[in-house]
C-alpha positions in Angstrom: -191.4 83.7 -8.6 -190.8 80.1 -9.7 -189.2 81.3 -12.9 -186.9 83.6 -10.9 -185.9 80.7 -8.6 -185.2 78.5 -11.5 -183.0 81.2 -13.0 -181.1 81.5 -9.7 -180.7 77.7 -9.4 -179.5 77.4 -13.0 -177.0 80.2 -12.5 -175.7 78.6 -9.3 -175.5 75.2 -11.1 -173.4 76.7 -14.0 -171.1 78.4 -11.5 -170.6 75.2 -9.6 -169.6 73.3 -12.7 -167.3 76.1 -13.9 -165.6 76.2 -10.5 -165.3 72.4 -10.4 -163.7 72.4 -13.9 -161.3 75.2 -12.8 -160.4 73.3 -9.6 -159.8 70.1 -11.6 -157.5 72.0 -13.9 -155.5 73.6 -11.1 -155.1 70.3 -9.2 -154.3 68.2 -12.2 -151.2 66.2 -11.5 -148.1 67.0 -13.6 -147.5 65.8 -16.3 -150.8 65.2 -18.1 -150.1 66.6 -21.6 -147.2 66.7 -24.1 -143.8 68.1 -23.1 -141.5 70.1 -25.4 -137.7 70.1 -24.9 -136.2 73.0 -26.9 -132.7 72.3 -28.2 -130.5 75.2 -29.4 -128.3 73.0 -31.6 -128.7 71.0 -34.8 -129.8 67.4 -34.9 -127.0 64.9 -34.3 -124.8 66.9 -31.9 -124.0 66.0 -28.3 -126.8 68.3 -26.9 -129.3 66.9 -29.3 -128.4 63.3 -28.5 -128.6 64.0 -24.8 -132.0 65.7 -25.1 -133.4 62.9 -27.2 -132.3 60.3 -24.7 -133.9 62.3 -21.9 -137.1 62.6 -24.0 -137.2 58.8 -24.5 -136.8 58.2 -20.7 -139.5 60.7 -19.8 -141.9 59.3 -22.4 -141.6 55.9 -20.8 -141.7 57.2 -17.2 -144.5 59.7 -17.6 -146.5 58.1 -20.4 -146.9 61.4 -22.2 -145.5 62.6 -25.6 -142.2 64.4 -25.4 -141.3 66.5 -28.4 -137.7 67.6 -29.2 -137.8 71.0 -30.9 -134.5 71.9 -32.5 -133.9 75.7 -32.7 -130.3 76.0 -33.7 -128.4 79.3 -34.2 -126.5 82.0 -32.5 -124.7 79.5 -30.2 -127.8 78.3 -28.5 -129.1 81.8 -27.6 -132.1 81.7 -29.9 -133.5 78.6 -28.1 -132.6 80.2 -24.7 -134.6 83.4 -25.6 -137.6 81.3 -26.6 -137.4 79.4 -23.3 -137.3 82.7 -21.3 -140.7 83.6 -22.8 -142.4 80.2 -22.3 -145.2 79.5 -19.9 -143.7 78.4 -16.6 -145.9 75.3 -16.2 -143.2 72.7 -16.7 -144.4 71.6 -20.1 -141.8 73.6 -22.0 -138.2 73.2 -21.0 -134.8 73.4 -22.9 -131.4 71.9 -23.0 -129.2 74.0 -20.7 -125.5 74.3 -21.7 -122.6 76.5 -20.6 -122.2 79.1 -23.3 -125.8 80.6 -23.7 -126.4 80.6 -20.0 -123.1 81.9 -18.6 -121.0 83.5 -21.4 -122.9 84.7 -24.4 -124.8 87.5 -22.7 -121.5 89.3 -22.0 -120.5 89.2 -25.7 -123.8 90.0 -27.4 -126.9 91.7 -26.1 -129.6 89.1 -25.2 -133.3 89.3 -24.4 -132.8 87.3 -21.2 -131.0 87.4 -17.9 -129.6 84.1 -16.8 -129.7 85.1 -13.1 -133.5 85.6 -13.0 -135.3 84.4 -16.1 -134.9 80.6 -15.7 -135.6 77.7 -13.4 -132.5 75.4 -13.5 -134.0 72.0 -13.0 -131.1 69.6 -13.1 -127.7 68.9 -14.5 -126.9 65.4 -15.9 -123.3 65.4 -17.0 -120.3 67.5 -17.9 -118.0 67.3 -20.9 -114.3 67.0 -20.0 -112.2 69.6 -21.7 -108.7 69.3 -20.5 -105.6 71.3 -21.4 -103.2 69.1 -23.2 -99.9 69.1 -25.3 -98.3 66.7 -27.7 -96.8 63.7 -26.0 -93.3 64.6 -27.2 -93.5 68.1 -25.7 -91.1 69.0 -23.0 -93.9 70.0 -20.6 -94.6 67.1 -18.2 -97.0 69.1 -15.9 -99.1 72.2 -16.1 -96.6 73.9 -13.9 -93.9 73.2 -16.5 -96.0 74.7 -19.2 -96.8 77.9 -17.2 -93.2 78.4 -16.1 -91.9 78.2 -19.7 -94.7 80.5 -20.9 -93.9 83.1 -18.3 -90.2 83.0 -19.1 -91.0 83.3 -22.9 -93.6 86.0 -23.4 -96.0 85.5 -26.3 -94.1 82.3 -27.5 -96.7 79.9 -26.2 -99.3 79.4 -29.0 -102.5 77.9 -27.7 -106.2 77.5 -28.5 -109.6 76.1 -27.5 -112.5 74.5 -29.3 -114.5 77.8 -29.1 -113.2 81.3 -29.1 -114.7 83.3 -26.2 -116.1 80.1 -24.8 -115.9 79.0 -21.2 -112.6 77.2 -21.5 -111.0 80.2 -23.4 -112.0 82.5 -20.6 -110.9 80.2 -17.8 -107.6 79.5 -19.3 -106.9 83.1 -20.2 -107.8 84.0 -16.7 -105.3 81.5 -15.3 -102.5 82.8 -17.6 -103.3 86.4 -16.7 -103.3 85.7 -13.0 -99.9 84.0 -13.3 -98.5 87.0 -15.3 -98.3 85.0 -18.5 -98.4 86.5 -21.9 -99.4 83.8 -24.4 -100.7 83.9 -28.0 -104.2 82.7 -28.6 -104.8 81.2 -32.1 -108.5 80.9 -33.1 -109.9 77.9 -34.9 -113.3 77.1 -36.3 -113.7 74.2 -33.9 -112.1 71.5 -31.9 -111.2 69.2 -34.8 -109.4 72.0 -36.6 -107.6 73.0 -33.5 -106.5 69.4 -32.9 -105.0 69.4 -36.4 -103.2 72.6 -35.4 -101.8 71.0 -32.3 -100.7 67.8 -34.0 -99.3 69.8 -36.9 -97.2 72.0 -34.7 -99.0 75.3 -35.3 -99.9 75.5 -31.6 -98.3 74.0 -28.5 -101.3 73.6 -26.2 -105.0 73.0 -26.6 -108.1 72.9 -24.4 -110.8 70.8 -26.1 -113.2 67.8 -25.8 -111.7 66.0 -28.8 -109.0 64.4 -26.7 -110.1 60.8 -26.0 -108.8 58.9 -29.1 -105.6 60.8 -29.1 -105.0 60.3 -25.4 -105.7 56.6 -25.8 -103.3 56.4 -28.7 -100.6 58.2 -26.7 -100.1 61.1 -29.0 -101.1 63.8 -26.5 -100.4 64.4 -22.7 -103.2 65.8 -20.5 -101.9 68.5 -18.1 -105.1 69.8 -16.4 -108.9 69.6 -16.6 -110.5 73.0 -17.2 -113.7 72.1 -15.4 -114.2 71.4 -11.7 -114.9 67.7 -12.1 -112.2 65.1 -12.3 -111.9 62.9 -15.5 -112.6 59.4 -14.2 -110.1 57.8 -16.6 -107.3 60.2 -15.6 -107.6 60.7 -11.8 -104.1 62.2 -11.5 -104.8 65.1 -13.9 -105.6 68.1 -11.7 -108.5 70.4 -12.3 -108.4 74.2 -12.6 -110.3 74.3 -9.3 -107.7 72.1 -7.6 -104.9 74.3 -9.0 -106.7 77.4 -7.5 -107.0 79.1 -10.9 -109.4 82.1 -10.9 -112.3 80.1 -12.5 -113.1 76.5 -13.3 -116.0 76.3 -15.7 -118.1 73.2 -16.0 -119.1 72.4 -19.6 -122.5 71.1 -18.6 -125.6 69.5 -20.0 -128.8 70.0 -18.1 -132.4 71.0 -18.4 -133.9 74.4 -17.5 -137.4 75.9 -17.6 -138.6 79.5 -17.5 -138.7 81.4 -14.2 -141.7 81.0 -12.0 -142.3 77.2 -12.2 -144.4 75.8 -9.4 -142.5 74.0 -6.6 -144.5 70.8 -7.1 -143.6 70.7 -10.8 -139.9 71.3 -10.0 -140.1 68.3 -7.6 -141.5 66.1 -10.3 -138.7 67.0 -12.7 -136.1 66.5 -10.0 -137.5 63.1 -9.0 -137.4 62.0 -12.7 -133.9 63.2 -13.2 -132.6 61.6 -10.0 -134.0 58.2 -11.1 -132.8 58.8 -14.7 -129.1 59.2 -13.9 -129.2 55.9 -11.9 -130.8 54.0 -14.9 -128.6 51.6 -16.9 -129.0 53.5 -20.1 -127.5 56.7 -18.6 -124.1 55.1 -18.4 -124.3 54.3 -22.1 -125.3 57.9 -22.9 -122.3 59.3 -20.9 -120.0 56.9 -22.7 -121.4 57.9 -26.1 -120.9 61.6 -25.3 -117.4 61.0 -23.7 -118.7 62.9 -20.7 -118.6 62.5 -16.9 -121.7 61.9 -14.8 -122.3 65.0 -12.7 -125.9 65.1 -11.5 -127.1 68.3 -9.7 -130.6 68.9 -8.5 -132.5 72.2 -8.8 -130.8 74.1 -5.9 -127.2 73.0 -6.7 -127.6 73.5 -10.4 -129.0 77.0 -9.9 -126.1 77.8 -7.6 -123.6 76.4 -10.2 -125.0 78.2 -13.2 -125.6 81.6 -11.6 -122.3 81.4 -9.8 -120.4 80.9 -13.0 -122.4 83.6 -14.7 -121.5 86.1 -12.0 -117.8 85.1 -12.1 -117.8 85.6 -15.9 -119.2 89.1 -15.4 -116.2 90.0 -13.3 -113.6 88.3 -15.3 -114.5 89.0 -18.9 -113.9 92.8 -18.7 -110.5 92.2 -17.1 -109.3 89.9 -19.8 -109.8 92.3 -22.7 -111.3 89.7 -24.9 -112.7 90.8 -28.3 -116.5 90.9 -28.3 -118.4 89.9 -31.3 
């Protein structure tokens, strides 16, 4: 009888300790272990620089290791696919940028759905990508450019930094809505396209590589493709202000997998809200030639999923060539 009682007591004791350990784990305050930020681009680019700066800030704030895991390739979609499969505990997140979350799934089959497979934690900044012409062009305003292009079908040669990217789609949508037939000239990147503009091969360009040329007076900004004003050029209208069909923010943010606990989301949001008010954030924005544009979880979710849905309606109408 005593032996049986001892067995029962020992069993209850083991169960108590197991339950206590389990309870401690479930109530453990976030964060208490290393965090990984997946970056879908190579070391040294704007997305990588932004993510490493965020990592340094979080390391200091949360006193836990923060690892930057670069997974470049396929326009950021490899990293985005990995994120979609990650455990939704807040310890694995990724850099969120425009193309893999709002555009790429419409051009190549992906293993994720941007509308339901992610938790959009926060946006930090946007990259200004205005439409501009050479300063000696006859076009003084965006209205001048569009009026000439409509009167001269297929004679306006233009480009963007990325074929089938957000600014390509938004600008093509604006032209099509206005009844404009223009000739798109693809380039390998913004730098090559800028050479094409300055060399006279194209007459208009939408790209982020504008700051030194605008400062030197060699180009004229006509409109900002995103919804956020360019602080240095407050008179330049945005596509949104111009009532174009879509104005796509070229954003940098952080996203996690779907299903993250509400209390963990709040911790990320609180850190981000303080982060964008820190002195170093201004230096980061200046380094990346961006515009501060903080959005919390709810607003960032609405922004990304809204653009994703708009892209789904527009892309089939624009007859863009899919990869």
